C-alpha positions as semicolon CSV with decimal commas, in nm:
position;residue;x (nm);y (nm);z (nm)
1;M;0,221;0,476;1,759
2;N;0,437;0,210;1,935
3;E;0,724;0,420;1,964
4;T;0,953;0,100;2,053
5;N;0,838;-0,065;1,734
6;A;0,891;0,290;1,548
7;Q;1,249;0,258;1,608
8;R;1,331;-0,063;1,481
9;G;1,528;-0,091;1,136
10;V;1,396;-0,191;0,823
11;D;1,362;-0,567;0,794
12;I;1,302;-0,657;0,426
13;A;1,363;-1,021;0,437
14;G;1,168;-1,033;0,742
15;W;0,871;-0,821;0,609
16;L;0,891;-0,992;0,293
17;D;0,866;-1,351;0,489
18;Q;0,553;-1,214;0,649
19;G;0,382;-1,102;0,343
20;W;0,428;-1,427;0,160
21;R;0,302;-1,636;0,431
22;L;-0,017;-1,374;0,470
23;F;-0,052;-1,394;0,092
24;W;-0,044;-1,811;0,117
25;K;-0,324;-1,808;0,364
26;S;-0,564;-1,684;0,097
27;P;-0,385;-1,705;-0,238
28;A;-0,728;-1,727;-0,430
29;V;-0,911;-1,457;-0,222
30;Y;-0,575;-1,207;-0,354
31;A;-0,588;-1,346;-0,707
32;L;-0,963;-1,271;-0,749
33;S;-0,871;-0,912;-0,550
34;T;-0,617;-0,851;-0,815
35;A;-0,846;-0,937;-1,100
36;I;-1,140;-0,703;-1,001
37;I;-0,919;-0,439;-0,947
38;G;-0,769;-0,518;-1,296
39;V;-1,091;-0,503;-1,465
40;S;-1,205;-0,168;-1,288
41;L;-0,888;0,022;-1,417
42;L;-0,958;-0,113;-1,794
43;I;-1,296;0,009;-1,759
44;F;-1,109;0,374;-1,680
45;A;-0,827;0,306;-1,882
46;K;-0,912;0,546;-2,149
47;I;-1,023;0,841;-1,965
48;P;-0,700;0,940;-1,741
49;L;-0,886;1,178;-1,495
50;L;-1,119;0,867;-1,387
51;F;-0,867;0,621;-1,378
52;L;-0,666;0,841;-1,139
53;L;-0,984;0,857;-0,938
54;V;-1,038;0,504;-0,927
55;S;-0,702;0,362;-0,893
56;R;-0,590;0,532;-0,571
57;P;-0,907;0,413;-0,339
58;L;-0,857;0,062;-0,487
59;A;-0,536;0,052;-0,369
60;L;-0,631;0,117;-0,025
61;G;-0,953;-0,127;-0,093
62;L;-0,672;-0,411;-0,112
63;Y;-0,550;-0,316;0,236
64;L;-0,859;-0,341;0,367
65;V;-0,900;-0,711;0,214
66;V;-0,545;-0,805;0,341
67;A;-0,680;-0,696;0,711
68;D;-0,944;-0,924;0,659
69;Q;-0,757;-1,199;0,567
70;D;-0,487;-1,157;0,868
71;A;-0,792;-1,154;1,122
72;D;-0,953;-1,453;0,958
73;R;-1,258;-1,247;0,824
74;P;-1,443;-1,391;0,552
75;F;-1,381;-1,216;0,202
76;Q;-1,642;-0,971;0,126
77;P;-1,562;-0,843;-0,267
78;S;-1,721;-0,492;-0,167
79;R;-1,429;-0,449;0,059
80;L;-1,224;-0,342;-0,242
81;F;-1,413;-0,057;-0,297
82;G;-1,382;0,050;0,093
83;G;-1,138;0,290;0,006
84;F;-1,354;0,525;-0,164
85;A;-1,457;0,641;0,179
86;W;-1,114;0,823;0,199
87;L;-1,139;0,934;-0,150
88;F;-1,028;1,299;-0,070
89;S;-0,737;1,234;0,171
90;C;-0,595;0,943;-0,076
91;L;-0,600;1,177;-0,389
92;V;-0,447;1,476;-0,218
93;A;-0,190;1,262;-0,084
94;A;-0,086;1,111;-0,420
95;A;-0,117;1,430;-0,595
96;L;0,132;1,567;-0,348
97;I;0,358;1,246;-0,301
98;A;0,368;1,261;-0,720
99;I;0,475;1,635;-0,702
100;F;0,747;1,569;-0,416
101;T;0,863;1,286;-0,626
102;A;0,890;1,462;-0,919
103;V;1,100;1,762;-0,760
104;G;1,320;1,478;-0,646
105;L;1,347;1,326;-0,977
106;V;1,483;1,686;-1,112
107;F;1,788;1,595;-0,872
108;L;1,839;1,259;-1,024
109;I;1,659;0,935;-0,972
110;I;1,760;0,854;-0,647
111;P;1,616;1,123;-0,476
112;G;1,282;1,100;-0,618
113;L;1,289;0,715;-0,481
114;I;1,400;0,805;-0,178
115;I;1,089;1,048;-0,155
116;S;0,857;0,810;-0,272
117;S;0,990;0,549;0,015
118;M;0,903;0,778;0,273
119;Y;0,556;0,782;0,222
120;I;0,502;0,445;0,181
121;F;0,259;0,362;0,488
122;T;0,060;0,697;0,376
123;G;-0,291;0,496;0,249
124;L;-0,245;0,256;0,561
125;F;-0,221;0,526;0,815
126;I;-0,546;0,719;0,603
127;V;-0,713;0,353;0,633
128;D;-0,617;0,237;0,969
129;R;-0,645;0,578;1,157
130;D;-0,848;0,752;0,946
131;F;-0,586;1,056;0,922
132;G;-0,625;1,337;0,675
133;F;-0,372;1,340;0,383
134;W;-0,112;1,550;0,565
135;S;-0,094;1,361;0,920
136;A;-0,099;1,045;0,705
137;M;0,158;1,161;0,501
138;E;0,404;1,294;0,817
139;S;0,323;1,000;1,001
140;S;0,489;0,798;0,706
141;R;0,762;1,065;0,670
142;R;0,867;1,003;1,048
143;L;0,873;0,639;1,049
144;A;1,088;0,637;0,746
145;L;1,334;0,891;0,882
146;N;1,433;0,612;1,141
147;D;1,612;0,429;0,831
148;V;1,646;0,617;0,521
149;M;1,818;0,396;0,316
150;G;1,668;0,085;0,459
151;F;1,315;0,217;0,337
152;L;1,466;0,289;0,011
153;L;1,586;-0,075;-0,029
154;F;1,263;-0,208;0,074
155;Y;1,065;0,018;-0,177
156;M;1,326;-0,081;-0,475
157;A;1,272;-0,400;-0,352
158;L;0,921;-0,427;-0,406
159;I;0,935;-0,231;-0,736
160;L;1,190;-0,523;-0,867
161;I;0,912;-0,774;-0,747
162;N;0,656;-0,623;-0,965
163;V;0,870;-0,555;-1,279
164;F;0,943;-0,953;-1,257
165;G;0,581;-1,022;-1,194
166;A;0,467;-0,803;-1,527
167;L;0,779;-0,974;-1,718
168;C;0,592;-1,328;-1,652
169;F;0,347;-1,249;-1,902
170;G;0,173;-1,023;-1,655
171;V;0,041;-1,324;-1,486
172;G;0,283;-1,296;-1,214
173;L;0,114;-0,973;-1,139
174;F;-0,154;-1,155;-0,972
175;I;0,107;-1,264;-0,749
176;T;0,332;-0,999;-0,691
177;I;0,083;-0,696;-0,648
178;P;-0,092;-0,839;-0,359
179;L;0,246;-0,986;-0,223
180;S;0,344;-0,626;-0,222
181;A;0,045;-0,544;-0,055
182;T;0,085;-0,822;0,266
183;T;0,444;-0,736;0,264
184;V;0,411;-0,339;0,324
185;Y;0,106;-0,432;0,551
186;S;0,314;-0,661;0,765
187;A;0,583;-0,397;0,792
188;Y;0,311;-0,113;0,910
189;K;0,179;-0,329;1,144
190;E;0,512;-0,405;1,289
191;L;0,647;-0,064;1,274
192;A;0,332;0,141;1,355
193;G;0,078;-0,122;1,497
194;L;-0,298;-0,143;1,377
195;K;-0,540;0,048;1,532
196;E;-0,865;0,006;1,355
197;L;-0,808;-0,129;0,996
198;G;-1,037;-0,398;0,905
199;A;-1,331;-0,462;1,108
200;A;-1,401;-0,094;1,287
201;Q;-1,389;0,040;0,921
202;N;-1,701;-0,159;0,818
203;E;-1,909;0,106;1,011
204;K;-1,733;0,378;0,791
205;I;-1,796;0,207;0,463
């Protein structure tokens, strides 16, 4: 991790701008990716356990697609399912984050949101550096500790963007979901620096 970059504060406007620009490099690709993810989740919507098993790896797969588009590599739909290569790590991380967040929510909403925001880069550390669940969580948390309130505001901004997308008859989610991914990716790229996300992971998946 680049220590100089890690010490930078949160730049919500800058990251949103970078995410927006990255989104508009390939809007059709992101819309199709969101549709594929949506259909995949709908198939398992009535089976909670399978839904959970599928949803987290698909979220990681979206980051792989973002990395490909950022590097001007051709779109491969199979990349959306690449996150299953890290199924164990992403599921355990998701479970632990949910537990930690629930504990935080016991002490009112804000502590719970702060905890969630601190683990925003967990998935990216898993697919970019092939970290185990705990190393990925700790790496994300350490980055967030540099600007806890900034990360909270960043996390809340992403939530509000997706709420707005849902209110637009759900159609807006085809923009706001990938926009959230490109924005988080841009923030991670600036603060942590990319290592292998994208091309090198082809060998793993």
